[in-house]
Backbone as a chain_set.jsonl record, in Angstrom:
{"seq": "MEGELHTRKENIMSNYAWVLEVRPGYEDEYKKRHDEIWPEMVQMLSDAGLRNYNIFRHGLTLFGYFETDDLQKSIDYIVKSEVNKKWGNYMSDILKAEIDPKTNFPYLLPIQMHLD", "coords": {"N": [[-11.911, 21.137, 39.087], [-12.067, 18.324, 39.163], [-14.045, 17.844, 37.205], [-12.636, 18.799, 35.018], [-10.617, 16.862, 34.772], [-12.188, 14.668, 34.148], [-13.195, 15.441, 31.633], [-10.781, 15.585, 30.192], [-10.08, 12.888, 30.283], [-12.164, 11.772, 28.794], [-11.566, 12.897, 26.3], [-9.127, 11.667, 25.774], [-9.98, 9.045, 25.469], [-11.275, 9.111, 23.068], [-9.54, 8.812, 21.018], [-7.951, 6.667, 18.785], [-5.896, 3.96, 17.57], [-4.343, 1.813, 15.132], [-2.254, -0.856, 13.836], [-1.058, -2.103, 10.817], [0.297, -4.075, 8.088], [1.891, -3.487, 4.956], [2.256, -5.619, 2.221], [5.466, -6.68, 1.104], [6.787, -4.863, -1.631], [4.421, -3.756, -2.465], [4.0, -1.169, -1.708], [3.71, 1.24, -3.237], [1.388, 0.631, -4.645], [-0.442, 0.415, -2.553], [-0.563, 3.105, -1.698], [-1.555, 4.266, -4.061], [-4.105, 3.067, -4.272], [-5.342, 4.187, -2.041], [-5.178, 6.87, -2.689], [-7.091, 6.897, -4.58], [-9.416, 6.297, -3.235], [-12.652, 4.939, -2.753], [-15.546, 6.93, -3.065], [-17.852, 6.064, -1.694], [-16.74, 4.548, 0.321], [-15.415, 6.435, 1.869], [-17.662, 7.902, 2.672], [-19.017, 5.947, 4.176], [-17.222, 5.556, 6.33], [-17.359, 8.061, 7.529], [-20.111, 8.103, 8.167], [-20.028, 6.12, 10.062], [-19.024, 7.436, 12.172], [-16.361, 8.086, 12.362], [-13.669, 10.37, 12.511], [-11.091, 12.721, 11.651], [-9.302, 10.862, 10.517], [-6.386, 9.218, 9.763], [-3.729, 7.688, 7.937], [-0.519, 6.525, 8.256], [2.709, 5.641, 6.934], [5.56, 3.703, 7.589], [8.234, 2.306, 6.275], [7.193, -0.908, 5.811], [5.211, -0.833, 7.617], [2.023, 0.193, 8.599], [0.34, 2.801, 10.178], [-2.563, 3.561, 11.609], [-4.721, 6.184, 12.577], [-7.506, 7.429, 14.299], [-10.46, 9.231, 15.327], [-13.318, 8.913, 17.392], [-16.51, 9.203, 18.92], [-17.901, 7.095, 19.941], [-16.718, 4.169, 20.151], [-17.509, 1.409, 19.996], [-19.957, 1.547, 18.631], [-19.056, 2.63, 16.21], [-17.3, 0.587, 15.263], [-19.126, -1.553, 15.035], [-20.789, -0.554, 13.018], [-19.001, -0.324, 10.857], [-18.028, -3.003, 10.445], [-20.345, -4.28, 9.653], [-20.902, -3.163, 7.255], [-21.43, -3.315, 3.777], [-19.822, -2.067, 1.847], [-17.417, -1.87, 3.22], [-16.745, -4.565, 3.41], [-16.312, -5.154, 0.708], [-14.172, -3.384, 0.228], [-12.267, -4.467, 1.953], [-11.825, -6.969, 0.714], [-10.779, -6.046, -1.704], [-8.39, -4.909, -0.822], [-7.037, -7.006, 0.344], [-5.05, -8.513, -0.959], [-2.747, -7.034, -0.788], [-2.187, -6.432, 1.809], [-1.156, -7.267, 5.162], [-2.907, -8.22, 7.831], [-3.681, -8.211, 11.237], [-6.413, -9.279, 12.816], [-8.685, -8.667, 15.38], [-10.415, -11.236, 16.79], [-12.612, -10.923, 18.438], [-13.785, -8.506, 17.792], [-13.722, -8.307, 15.057], [-12.159, -6.442, 13.817], [-9.2, -4.48, 13.22], [-6.63, -4.985, 15.69], [-6.585, -2.705, 18.344], [-4.359, -0.18, 19.465], [-2.943, 0.368, 22.698], [-3.177, 3.498, 24.297], [-0.384, 5.487, 25.097], [0.515, 7.981, 25.802], [-0.769, 11.266, 26.066], [-1.203, 14.518, 24.869], [-2.568, 17.653, 24.891]], "CA": [[-10.752, 20.325, 38.727], [-12.505, 16.959, 38.891], [-14.697, 17.89, 35.909], [-11.573, 18.958, 34.024], [-9.978, 15.559, 34.587], [-13.166, 13.825, 33.448], [-13.199, 15.873, 30.241], [-9.525, 15.136, 29.592], [-10.149, 11.435, 30.119], [-13.038, 11.514, 27.651], [-10.819, 13.242, 25.091], [-8.139, 10.613, 25.55], [-10.655, 7.832, 25.057], [-11.84, 9.225, 21.728], [-8.427, 8.659, 20.08], [-7.642, 5.249, 18.619], [-4.887, 3.675, 16.546], [-4.085, 0.421, 14.777], [-1.068, -1.094, 13.01], [-1.135, -3.174, 9.824], [1.493, -4.107, 7.239], [1.791, -3.627, 3.504], [3.117, -6.714, 1.747], [6.643, -6.146, 0.404], [6.641, -4.594, -3.056], [3.102, -3.177, -2.747], [3.902, 0.137, -1.07], [3.152, 2.217, -4.185], [0.009, 0.234, -4.936], [-1.245, 0.791, -1.384], [-0.754, 4.557, -1.784], [-2.423, 4.521, -5.221], [-5.485, 2.684, -3.941], [-5.906, 5.162, -1.109], [-5.357, 8.122, -3.431], [-8.311, 6.697, -5.371], [-10.402, 5.669, -2.348], [-14.015, 5.04, -3.246], [-16.362, 7.903, -2.313], [-18.764, 5.37, -0.789], [-15.963, 4.119, 1.482], [-15.242, 7.652, 2.676], [-18.965, 8.204, 3.266], [-19.303, 4.944, 5.196], [-16.399, 5.85, 7.507], [-17.957, 9.247, 8.145], [-21.381, 7.665, 8.753], [-19.685, 5.3, 11.225], [-18.626, 8.33, 13.256], [-14.926, 8.338, 12.388], [-13.211, 11.676, 12.066], [-9.644, 12.914, 11.763], [-8.737, 9.543, 10.215], [-5.129, 9.331, 9.038], [-2.895, 6.492, 7.87], [0.886, 6.838, 8.007], [3.501, 4.456, 6.609], [6.997, 3.678, 7.854], [8.628, 1.025, 5.694], [6.01, -1.712, 5.497], [4.256, -0.679, 8.711], [0.987, 1.211, 8.492], [-0.177, 3.253, 11.461], [-3.823, 4.278, 11.412], [-5.199, 6.96, 13.716], [-8.82, 8.017, 14.08], [-11.208, 9.646, 16.501], [-14.751, 8.639, 17.387], [-17.107, 9.376, 20.242], [-18.463, 5.821, 20.382], [-15.917, 3.171, 19.447], [-18.261, 0.19, 19.699], [-20.924, 1.872, 17.581], [-18.299, 2.781, 14.963], [-16.845, -0.737, 14.818], [-20.306, -2.316, 14.603], [-21.24, -0.003, 11.734], [-18.003, -0.643, 9.831], [-17.953, -4.439, 10.128], [-21.591, -4.691, 9.0], [-21.022, -2.437, 5.993], [-21.091, -4.039, 2.544], [-18.699, -1.405, 1.177], [-16.212, -2.247, 3.949], [-16.416, -5.941, 3.001], [-15.726, -5.055, -0.644], [-12.859, -2.737, 0.361], [-11.384, -5.465, 2.563], [-11.445, -7.931, -0.342], [-9.949, -5.296, -2.654], [-7.079, -4.636, -0.233], [-6.472, -8.192, 0.996], [-3.858, -9.044, -1.634], [-1.56, -6.201, -0.546], [-2.081, -6.162, 3.243], [-1.108, -8.271, 6.221], [-3.698, -7.622, 8.896], [-4.063, -9.009, 12.397], [-7.763, -8.866, 13.166], [-9.16, -9.126, 16.679], [-11.595, -12.068, 16.535], [-13.746, -10.461, 19.252], [-14.41, -7.323, 17.19], [-13.595, -8.375, 13.596], [-11.559, -5.141, 13.51], [-7.789, -4.554, 13.614], [-6.316, -4.76, 17.104], [-6.322, -1.304, 18.664], [-3.176, 0.019, 20.298], [-3.191, 1.102, 23.935], [-2.577, 4.831, 24.31], [0.743, 5.565, 26.014], [0.695, 9.361, 26.229], [-1.65, 12.217, 25.398], [-0.904, 15.921, 25.158], [-3.399, 18.589, 24.126]], "C": [[-11.177, 18.897, 38.369], [-13.192, 16.871, 37.525], [-13.692, 18.021, 34.786], [-10.904, 17.619, 33.728], [-10.906, 14.625, 33.823], [-13.184, 14.167, 31.958], [-11.923, 15.415, 29.537], [-9.552, 13.644, 29.333], [-11.036, 11.085, 28.924], [-12.313, 11.811, 26.346], [-9.797, 12.17, 24.762], [-8.82, 9.382, 24.958], [-11.283, 7.927, 23.668], [-10.784, 9.047, 20.636], [-8.033, 7.185, 20.009], [-6.631, 5.061, 17.492], [-4.769, 2.172, 16.334], [-2.796, 0.355, 13.963], [-1.36, -2.281, 12.093], [0.166, -3.154, 9.03], [1.115, -4.195, 5.775], [2.702, -4.791, 3.116], [4.288, -6.104, 0.961], [6.396, -5.994, -1.095], [5.326, -3.916, -3.422], [2.921, -1.781, -2.139], [3.26, 1.18, -1.992], [1.702, 1.901, -4.518], [-0.916, 0.597, -3.778], [-1.569, 2.287, -1.437], [-1.727, 4.896, -2.915], [-3.878, 4.209, -4.888], [-6.122, 3.661, -2.963], [-6.034, 6.548, -1.739], [-6.663, 8.092, -4.222], [-9.425, 6.054, -4.541], [-11.817, 5.938, -2.851], [-14.796, 6.057, -2.421], [-17.317, 7.224, -1.327], [-18.051, 4.824, 0.449], [-15.756, 5.302, 2.425], [-16.549, 7.987, 3.4], [-19.296, 7.226, 4.387], [-18.509, 5.217, 6.467], [-16.935, 7.066, 8.262], [-19.265, 8.876, 8.844], [-21.154, 6.822, 10.009], [-19.218, 6.144, 12.404], [-17.131, 8.576, 13.343], [-14.637, 9.741, 11.884], [-11.698, 11.756, 12.29], [-8.904, 11.587, 11.554], [-7.518, 9.737, 9.323], [-4.445, 7.977, 9.023], [-1.498, 6.941, 7.468], [1.608, 5.542, 7.679], [4.955, 4.688, 6.956], [7.487, 2.314, 7.385], [7.375, 0.275, 5.272], [4.915, -1.561, 6.548], [3.307, 0.472, 8.464], [0.48, 1.523, 9.891], [-1.427, 4.067, 11.182], [-4.253, 4.953, 12.688], [-6.573, 7.519, 13.366], [-9.432, 8.419, 15.419], [-12.669, 9.274, 16.3], [-15.267, 8.818, 18.806], [-17.66, 8.078, 20.804], [-17.796, 4.695, 19.593], [-16.748, 1.947, 19.068], [-19.278, 0.42, 18.591], [-20.222, 1.989, 16.223], [-17.86, 1.435, 14.409], [-18.026, -1.549, 14.299], [-20.769, -1.86, 13.228], [-20.301, -0.43, 10.599], [-18.043, -2.123, 9.458], [-19.227, -4.961, 9.469], [-21.76, -4.089, 7.609], [-20.592, -3.287, 4.797], [-19.893, -3.4, 1.842], [-17.386, -1.73, 1.897], [-15.782, -3.663, 3.581], [-15.765, -5.938, 1.615], [-14.329, -4.443, -0.586], [-11.852, -3.728, 0.95], [-10.918, -6.506, 1.557], [-10.495, -7.286, -1.344], [-8.526, -5.109, -2.13], [-6.356, -5.894, 0.265], [-5.207, -8.725, 0.342], [-2.599, -8.243, -1.336], [-1.333, -5.9, 0.935], [-1.873, -7.423, 4.057], [-1.824, -7.62, 7.396], [-3.949, -8.629, 10.004], [-5.389, -8.456, 12.877], [-8.145, -9.488, 14.509], [-10.43, -9.945, 16.459], [-12.822, -11.641, 17.342], [-14.499, -9.327, 18.575], [-14.483, -7.392, 15.668], [-13.038, -7.065, 13.037], [-10.078, -5.249, 13.872], [-7.612, -4.312, 15.12], [-6.007, -3.282, 17.308], [-5.155, -1.209, 19.63], [-3.54, 0.758, 21.58], [-2.469, 2.455, 23.908], [-1.5, 4.885, 25.399], [0.952, 6.977, 26.56], [-0.274, 10.232, 25.433], [-1.273, 13.62, 25.833], [-1.794, 16.781, 24.283], [-2.569, 19.771, 23.692]], "O": [[-10.699, 18.332, 37.384], [-12.95, 15.929, 36.771], [-13.864, 17.427, 33.721], [-10.655, 17.285, 32.569], [-10.462, 13.877, 32.951], [-13.187, 13.268, 31.117], [-11.977, 14.914, 28.414], [-9.098, 13.182, 28.286], [-10.697, 10.204, 28.134], [-12.435, 11.051, 25.385], [-9.623, 11.808, 23.599], [-8.285, 8.753, 24.045], [-11.773, 6.926, 23.144], [-11.106, 9.124, 19.45], [-7.811, 6.539, 21.033], [-6.524, 5.887, 16.586], [-5.053, 1.373, 17.226], [-2.307, 1.37, 13.466], [-1.846, -3.322, 12.536], [1.034, -2.315, 9.27], [0.162, -4.875, 5.396], [3.807, -4.917, 3.645], [4.109, -5.124, 0.238], [5.861, -6.895, -1.741], [5.134, -3.537, -4.577], [1.8, -1.276, -2.069], [2.369, 1.917, -1.571], [0.881, 2.808, -4.657], [-2.045, 1.035, -3.997], [-2.718, 2.684, -1.242], [-2.622, 5.723, -2.739], [-4.774, 4.998, -5.189], [-7.32, 3.931, -3.05], [-6.914, 7.319, -1.354], [-7.261, 9.132, -4.495], [-10.277, 5.35, -5.081], [-12.127, 7.035, -3.316], [-14.712, 6.043, -1.193], [-17.565, 7.753, -0.244], [-18.669, 4.655, 1.5], [-15.909, 5.171, 3.64], [-16.546, 8.313, 4.587], [-19.801, 7.631, 5.435], [-19.054, 5.123, 7.567], [-16.956, 7.082, 9.492], [-19.5, 9.285, 9.98], [-21.99, 6.812, 10.912], [-19.038, 5.629, 13.507], [-16.666, 9.207, 14.292], [-15.277, 10.23, 10.953], [-11.118, 10.957, 13.026], [-8.001, 11.238, 12.315], [-7.607, 10.348, 8.258], [-4.561, 7.205, 9.975], [-1.316, 7.642, 6.473], [1.177, 4.466, 8.093], [5.517, 5.741, 6.655], [7.199, 1.292, 8.009], [6.587, 0.772, 4.468], [3.818, -2.097, 6.389], [3.728, 1.587, 8.157], [0.225, 0.62, 10.688], [-1.354, 5.142, 10.587], [-4.164, 4.367, 13.767], [-6.779, 8.024, 12.262], [-8.98, 8.002, 16.486], [-13.189, 9.314, 15.185], [-14.537, 8.605, 19.774], [-17.869, 7.965, 22.012], [-18.251, 4.32, 18.512], [-16.689, 1.497, 17.923], [-19.439, -0.424, 17.709], [-20.731, 1.506, 15.211], [-18.026, 1.168, 13.219], [-17.936, -2.166, 13.238], [-21.103, -2.682, 12.374], [-20.746, -0.842, 9.528], [-18.089, -2.459, 8.274], [-19.188, -5.988, 8.791], [-22.669, -4.471, 6.872], [-19.524, -3.898, 4.808], [-19.042, -4.107, 1.302], [-16.347, -1.854, 1.248], [-14.588, -3.935, 3.454], [-14.782, -6.641, 1.384], [-13.411, -4.913, -1.258], [-10.714, -3.809, 0.488], [-9.747, -6.884, 1.549], [-9.524, -7.905, -1.778], [-7.567, -5.145, -2.901], [-5.167, -5.831, 0.576], [-4.373, -9.329, 1.017], [-1.494, -8.715, -1.601], [-0.39, -5.19, 1.282], [-2.345, -8.501, 3.698], [-1.388, -6.583, 7.896], [-4.374, -9.756, 9.751], [-5.477, -7.301, 13.294], [-7.95, -10.682, 14.735], [-11.43, -9.403, 15.986], [-13.95, -11.964, 16.969], [-15.709, -9.19, 18.754], [-15.221, -6.626, 15.05], [-13.394, -6.638, 11.939], [-9.725, -6.037, 14.75], [-8.349, -3.539, 15.731], [-5.257, -2.684, 16.536], [-4.988, -2.058, 20.506], [-4.359, 1.677, 21.552], [-1.297, 2.536, 23.54], [-1.704, 4.375, 26.5], [1.5, 7.151, 27.649], [-0.558, 9.956, 24.267], [-1.051, 13.879, 27.016], [-1.775, 16.65, 23.059], [-3.082, 20.677, 23.035]]}, "num_chains": 1, "name": "protein.A"}
């Protein structure tokens, strides 16, 4: 039983989410840019250890969800990536992003509930 709880806890800790905003009037452009995401950006995210990465939109609010086995390693890889810097510049005119100054990554949301 104790091992089961440990495994469940590890599974919970591999799930992460963030919230950003699309600037008003840029909803379609945001979708278009992600429909045409650069292959090198996709590869970089995969190389960073992200998997099951999804972004949902409700109004102007974007909700990103991803999984990784080593959050710090993934963040370090992403923020040091040249393609991520280019993507960030490319998207900056249509996004409002609150970035955690400690990580240089969007603030992550605390998990409130998990169900397998």
